[in-house]
N, C-alpha and C positions, 0 to 999 in steps of 0.2 A: 523434406517433410519431417526429418528427424529433429531439426532445430525447432520447427514450429511446435512439434509435439512436446519437446522439452520446455519451451516457453509456456505452453498451456499448463503443464504441471506446476511450474513455478508461480504462475499467476494464481492458480487455484490455491496453492500452498500459502501464498501471501495473504489472500483473503481469509483463509481458514485460520491462519496463525493470529491475525488481528482479533478475530472473534474468540478463539480459544484462550489467548492470553488475557483478554479483557474479562471474560467470564470467570477466570480463575482468581481474579483479584478479590480480596475481602471487602465487605461492606463495612461502614458507609463509604461512599465515594466522595471525592472532592467536588466542590461546586463549579470549578473551572471547566470550561468546554462541555457543559451539559448539552446532550443531544448530538454529539459528534458521531455516535454510532449510527443513529438513524440518518444523519447527514451523509455518511459514506454510502449507505444503501441507496439513498436518493440519487447521489451523483453517479454511482455505478449503474443504476437502472437507466438514468438519463443517457449516459454515454453509450451503453449497450444498445439503446434504441436510436442512436445517431445524433443526439442532441449535442450542442456545442458549448454548453454551460456559459451562456452569454453573461458577461460581467454585469450588465444592466439588471439582470434578474438575480444573479447569485452573489452580488457584492455584499449585501447585508449578512448573508449566511456565513461567508468566509471571514468577514471582518469581526465576527463574534468569537472566533476561534484563536487559540494560541498557535505558535509555530508548528509543533508536532501534529496537532489536530488538523490544522489547515492543510498540511502536506498530505495527511492520510485522506482527507476529503477530496483533495485534488488528484489523488493517485489514479483513479480511473481515467481521467482526462489525460494525465501525463503518460499513462500506459499506451493509450491509443495513439498518441503523438510521437512516441519514442521509436527510434531506429538506431542501428549500430553506429551511425555516423552523426547523429544529432542534427539531421537536416532541418528539423522544425524547431530548433532552439529559439530562433528569433520570434517565431509565432507564439511559442510558449511564454517567453519573456514579456511579450506585449500583453498576453492574456493576464499574466500575473500583475503587471503594472496597471492594467485597467481595473483590476479588482481593488486597487488602492489599499493594499494590506500594510501592516506594520513591517518594519525592516526585518524582524525576526521571521515572520511568516513568509515574506517574499523570498528570503534566502533559503528557507526550508524547502519551499516548492521548487525553486531552481536547482537546489542540490539534489533533491530526490529525482528530478528529471534527468540530471546528469548521471546519477547512479544507475537509473534504468537503462539509459543508452549504453553506458559502460558494460552493464551486465549482458546486453544483447550481443556485444561484439566478442565476448569471451567464451571459450569452449572449456568448461571446467572439467577437471579430472574427478574421478569418483571420490565423493566425500569432501571435496575441496570447495569452500565457499567461492562463488564467482563474483567477488566484490573486493575492492581495495579502497583504502581511504587516502585521497590526496592530502598532503600535509596541511594545506591551508584550512582544511575542514575540521581540524581538531579544535572546535570552539566550545560553546557552553554546554552544560549538562542537558541531556535530552535532545540535543541537536541531531541532525542527520549524521554528521561526522562522528559524534560520540556513539550513536546507535550502531553505525557501521563498525566502529572499534570493538564493541561488545560482540557483535556477530562474528567477527574474524577471530577474536580471542577465544570464543567458545567453539570455534571450528564448525560453525553452522548448526550447533545443537540447540534446539529450541528451548528446552528446559533450562539449560545452563545460562543462555543469554538472558532469558526472562528473570531467572533468579538473581543474576548480577545487577540487572536494572532495578529490581526491587530493593536490593541491598544498598544501592546508591540513593534510594529515596525518590526515584523518579515518579512522576504522576502517571495516571492511566494512559493518556494519549502518547506520552513518550515511550511507555512500555509497549504499547500497541505498535509504535513505529519500529521498535526492535523486532517484534513478531513479523511485521511486513517484510523487513529486510532479511530476516532469517528464512522465510518462505522463499523469497527470490533466490537466495544463495543456495539453499539445500534441497528445495522441492518438498513434496509431501512426505517423502521418506525421512526427511530430517525432523519432522514434527513429532514422531514417536507414535506407534499404534495405540498404546495405552492411553496417552493423553488425548488423541483424536477421539477415542471411544468415550472417554469420560466427559470432555468439554464440548464435543460436537455431535457425535452420533447418538449417544444415550443421555444427552444433557436434559435434566429435569430441574429447573430452577426452584429453589425454596422460596425465593423472594422475586420481586419483579426483575425481569430479564431486560437489560438495556438493548438487547437485540430483538426484542419484540417476538420472542418465540421462533426466531429464525432456525430452520432446519437445514441439515447438511445438504440435502438434495436441492433445496432452493439456492443455496450458496454456490453449489457446483453448477447449476444452470446459469446463474448470473456470470460466473467465471467463463463458462462456455460462450455466452453471448459477447462478453467483452473481448475474449480472444478472437472471436469471429470478426469483430470490428477491426482489431489490430491486424489480422491476417488477410483482410479483404474478402472474406467469404460470406459476410452478412449482407442481408438485403439493405439497400440504401433507402432510409426512411426520412432523411433530413437533407438539408443543403449539403452539397459535396465539398464544403469548405475544409473538411478534415480528409486529407488524401488517404486512400486505402491501398492495400497491396501488401504482399508479404515483405516484411522488413528484413533487410539484409544485415 
């Protein structure tokens, strides 16, 4: 139960860090990947309810996104399919292939799944990011490998990693990917109480919020449902094609 509790905290932190980091970005936003925020909430809600994100339905959505945004929108599905030994890697790769994505987006999704499986097998020490970067992953700016590099260099400190991504001129989705990986590495404690208060708990947007007024309680409930799917304690509401059970 200890490991499951830890993974619940890291999943919640990953979702919170995506929202917090994106809300803290200055306006105006770039035109690339418009709608990826709502897309993540849609895929997370679908996966939490047992949906399989069938490529026949979701292909146009994912094909409209660049690599980092596609990986973030795929994150809920990848999370549910992940385990410490990567038993469902072939199924995930088939799903990615059936989406008919660009090479960049396909690679980003596959690498994020590999990072999730790796994180599940590690027992991190206090304050130590539970992620490493395989050497072939040190590829283009904003990639999963580059994002992992920033998380490790920042020792899992959310504000430091986000600041480094901004200094490198990364786009919103790539910065959000850094937040996701920071949450996975350090959990909610690594996000910082003051930043959580400002960008999540007490957030009052001066302009339109790309997260459609999403509240912290709703995000926590979504993380709870997703974790239940992963841990095998949620009710089965769809076809049992996604195997459930506590991941080892």
